[in-house]
C-alpha positions as CSV (number, residue, x, y, z in Angstrom):
1,M,11.7,-24.0,-54.3
2,R,7.9,-24.6,-53.6
3,Q,7.7,-21.7,-50.7
4,Y,9.5,-18.9,-53.1
5,T,6.6,-19.9,-55.7
6,L,4.0,-19.4,-53.2
7,H,5.4,-16.2,-52.2
8,K,5.7,-15.1,-55.9
9,I,1.9,-16.3,-56.5
10,L,0.8,-14.1,-53.3
11,G,3.0,-11.1,-53.9
12,I,1.1,-11.3,-57.6
13,A,-2.5,-11.8,-56.0
14,A,-1.7,-8.7,-53.9
15,L,-0.8,-6.4,-56.6
16,V,-3.7,-7.2,-58.5
17,L,-5.8,-6.8,-55.9
18,L,-4.2,-3.4,-55.3
19,M,-4.6,-2.2,-58.8
20,V,-8.5,-3.1,-58.7
21,S,-9.1,-1.6,-55.6
22,C,-7.4,1.8,-56.4
23,E,-9.8,2.0,-59.7
24,P,-12.1,5.3,-60.1
25,L,-15.5,5.3,-58.7
26,P,-17.8,5.4,-61.9
27,N,-18.9,9.0,-62.6
28,Q,-22.2,10.0,-60.5
29,G,-22.8,13.0,-62.7
30,L,-23.5,16.4,-61.9
31,T,-26.2,17.6,-59.3
32,K,-26.7,20.8,-61.1
33,T,-28.9,24.0,-59.9
34,H,-29.5,25.2,-63.2
35,D,-28.2,24.3,-66.8
36,V,-27.6,27.1,-69.5
37,T,-25.6,24.8,-71.8
38,G,-26.1,26.6,-75.3
39,E,-27.3,30.0,-74.3
40,Y,-25.9,33.3,-74.1
41,L,-24.2,34.0,-71.0
42,D,-22.5,37.4,-70.1
43,I,-19.3,36.2,-68.2
44,R,-16.8,38.6,-66.5
45,V,-13.3,37.4,-65.4
46,M,-11.6,39.0,-62.8
47,T,-8.1,38.1,-62.1
48,F,-5.4,38.2,-59.9
49,K,-1.4,38.1,-59.5
50,S,-1.5,35.3,-56.4
51,Q,-3.6,33.3,-54.4
52,K,-3.3,35.5,-51.6
53,S,-4.6,38.6,-53.3
54,L,-7.1,36.6,-54.5
55,Q,-7.9,35.4,-50.8
56,K,-8.1,39.0,-49.6
57,Y,-10.1,40.4,-52.2
58,L,-13.1,37.8,-51.7
59,T,-12.8,38.0,-48.0
60,K,-12.5,42.1,-48.0
61,N,-15.8,41.9,-50.2
62,K,-17.2,39.2,-47.6
63,M,-17.6,36.7,-51.0
64,T,-16.3,34.0,-48.8
65,F,-14.5,33.4,-45.5
66,T,-13.1,30.0,-46.2
67,E,-10.0,29.3,-48.2
68,V,-10.8,28.5,-52.2
69,D,-8.7,28.5,-55.3
70,G,-11.2,30.2,-57.3
71,L,-15.0,31.7,-57.0
72,A,-17.9,31.5,-59.6
73,Q,-21.3,34.2,-59.2
74,W,-24.1,33.9,-61.2
75,A,-27.2,36.2,-61.4
76,H,-30.9,35.0,-61.9
77,P,-33.1,37.2,-64.0
78,K,-36.2,38.1,-61.1
79,N,-38.0,34.7,-59.8
80,D,-36.3,32.0,-62.4
81,L,-34.0,30.3,-60.3
82,T,-33.3,27.8,-63.2
83,K,-31.7,30.7,-65.5
84,V,-28.7,32.6,-65.4
85,N,-27.8,35.8,-67.4
86,R,-24.6,36.9,-65.8
87,C,-21.8,35.2,-64.2
88,E,-18.4,36.5,-62.8
89,I,-15.6,34.3,-62.2
90,Y,-12.6,35.0,-59.5
91,V,-9.2,33.4,-60.2
92,V,-5.5,33.7,-60.1
93,E,-4.4,34.5,-63.3
94,P,-2.1,31.5,-65.1
95,K,1.5,31.9,-65.3
96,S,1.9,30.0,-68.2
97,V,-0.3,27.7,-70.7
98,K,1.3,24.4,-68.5
99,D,-0.2,25.8,-65.0
100,E,-2.4,23.0,-65.2
101,D,-3.7,23.5,-61.7
102,V,-4.8,27.1,-62.0
103,M,-5.7,26.3,-65.8
104,G,-8.2,23.4,-63.7
105,T,-9.6,26.1,-61.7
106,W,-10.4,28.1,-64.8
107,G,-12.5,25.3,-66.1
108,H,-13.9,24.5,-63.0
109,E,-15.3,28.0,-62.0
110,L,-16.8,28.1,-65.8
111,A,-18.5,24.9,-64.8
112,H,-20.4,26.7,-61.9
113,C,-21.3,29.6,-64.2
114,I,-23.0,26.6,-66.6
115,Y,-24.4,24.3,-64.3
116,G,-24.4,26.1,-60.7
117,S,-23.9,24.6,-57.3
118,F,-22.6,20.9,-58.0
119,H,-20.6,20.2,-54.9
120,K,-20.8,21.6,-51.2
């Protein structure tokens, strides 16, 4: 009976340790190259029927040579890299309102328009 209890306690302890170790790291924030929050911004969205057609367009136009889910490009006014006056977003058209991966990419690319480069 004691061995069963010991195994049960060790099992619970292992489960608790696993749950604690899987907690997400605290949000480290964004490293922004610019921030145009609250400013007027001209945004153009180019949609594609498939990931393949998006990638083909981006590669053909030398916008990226790596596979991406979407892309945002912004234009700065002359001599001021802290400001943005235009942004173009290239994404796949969502299949439905529940197409969470594609909709998430839309939001991610919009964040690039507002905050710039925040990841490698």
